[in-house]
N, C-alpha and C positions, 0 to 999 in steps of 0.2 A: 341508545345513549343519551343522556341528558347533558346539554352543553352549557356551561356557565363560564363566562368570561368577563373581564374588565374592559377589554378592548374591541370585542366582537359583539354585534347584535344579530338579529335573525336574518336581516338582509345581507350581512357579510357572509353568514353561514351558507345562505342560499347560493351566493356567488362562488364561494370556495367549492361547494358541492358541484356546480357545474364545470368549474376548472378542473376538478379530479376527474370528471368523466372524460373531458377533451379540452386541454389547455389551449387548444386553437379555435375554440368555438367563437364565432363572432359576437361582438357586443349586441348587435341587432337582435340575433337569436337568443341570446342569454336574457336580453330584456323581455323579448317575448315570452319565454318560458318562465321567468321569474317574476314577471309584472313590476320590475324595477326599471325606471327610466334609464336610457342608455348613458345620459350625462352623470347619473348617480353612480352606474356601475363603474364609468371611467374613473370618476373622483374616488370611489372607494378602492379600486384596484391600486390606483397610484398611492392612496394612504397605506394599504396593506403591504405594498412593496417597499414603502418608505420606512415602516416600523418593523420590516423584516419578518411579518408573518408569512408572505410569499418570498421565498428565497431564490426562486429561479423557476424557469418553465423547462420541462424536459419531455422526453419521449420514452416509450417503452417498445422494445423490439422483440421480435421473433428471433430468439439467439440461434436456432438451428439454421435459419435461412441466411444468417451472416457467418456461419462456419463454427460456432460454438455448440460442441457436442458434449462437454462434460462441464457440469456445474456442481458445486460442492460447498458445504458448510464445513469449516474446520473449526473445531473447538481446541483452543490452544491453551496450555498451562505452561508458564516459564517462571524461572526464579525472579524475585524482584530485581535483582541487580541488572538483569538484562531486559527488562520490561520496556523501558523507554526507547532503547535501541531497535528492539523487535518492532514496536508500534511504528517508528519512523520507516523503518525497512518495508513494512507492509503498506504503508500509506503511498510510498513511492512506487510499489510494484504495480505494472500494467495489468497483471491477471487478478489483482484484487479489486472487487466490485464494491464491496462495503465491508466495514470494520465496526464492530461494537466493543467497547470494553465492558467486562462484566465482572462480577465478584462471585465468590463460592467456588463451584467446581471447576471453572476455568477462568483465565484472564481475559481471552478475547474470543469472540464469535467473527469468523470471517468468511464472506462469501466470495468464492474464486470462480472464474471462467476460464475455460481452457479449450483449445481446439479438440483435443483428445486427451485419453487417459495418460497416455505417455508423457505429455506436456505436464500433467499433474504430477505424476512421478518424479520427473525432473525437479519441479519446483519444491516438492517436499524434501527430496534429497539435498538440495541446496540450503534449505532453511535448517535442517537437521545437522547439516555440516557447519554452518555458520553459529548455530546456538546449540551448545552442548547442554544435555539434560532437559531439553524441550520435550513436552509431551503434546501430540498432535492426534486428535480423533477426527477421522474424515467421514463424512456423511453425504452420500450422493444424493443429489436432488433429481428425482426421476418425473416429477409432475407438479406443476403449481396449482394448488387447490383454490388458493385465494391470494391475490397479490395486489398491492397499490390500489386499495379499494375504499380506504378510509374516507369518508364523506362522499364517496362516489356512487353509492348504491341507490336504488329508487327507495322511496319512502316506505318505511316499514314501521313495525311497532316500536322498534329500538330508535328510529331517528325522526319521527314524526314531529318531534318537538322543533325541528329546524325548518319545516314547511311553512 
């Protein structure tokens, strides 16, 4: 993928690539691997945080090890009159991991995490009781094939332009 940006240069992209691999990587190691001085990396990180390119630092978990055994994508279609209320409800629900507003075949794509299928069923029943005429398509996620890897992979023919 060729990157074009008015606010990022190749050094910024190198730094972002290293953060995607490991957000806890030390500035010293990042400097060694990118050949960008530590002081420049520090300054660039502060600038990228300041202009909200970097919104936050986070961690990825092994969900099964923390008791999450049911992960689903819900494709939800709902009448326009109930859409904003459903959106607010989903945003506040602790089982909802991520939400995307879409157009065309559904209104929302919602990733939910549950301890088990019974908890999923209770969640679905509660949503269907609260929102009449809602359409929910459940898609069980059984295996991640690729996740959170944008800019994190090794140099390839697709991203050599940031090397």
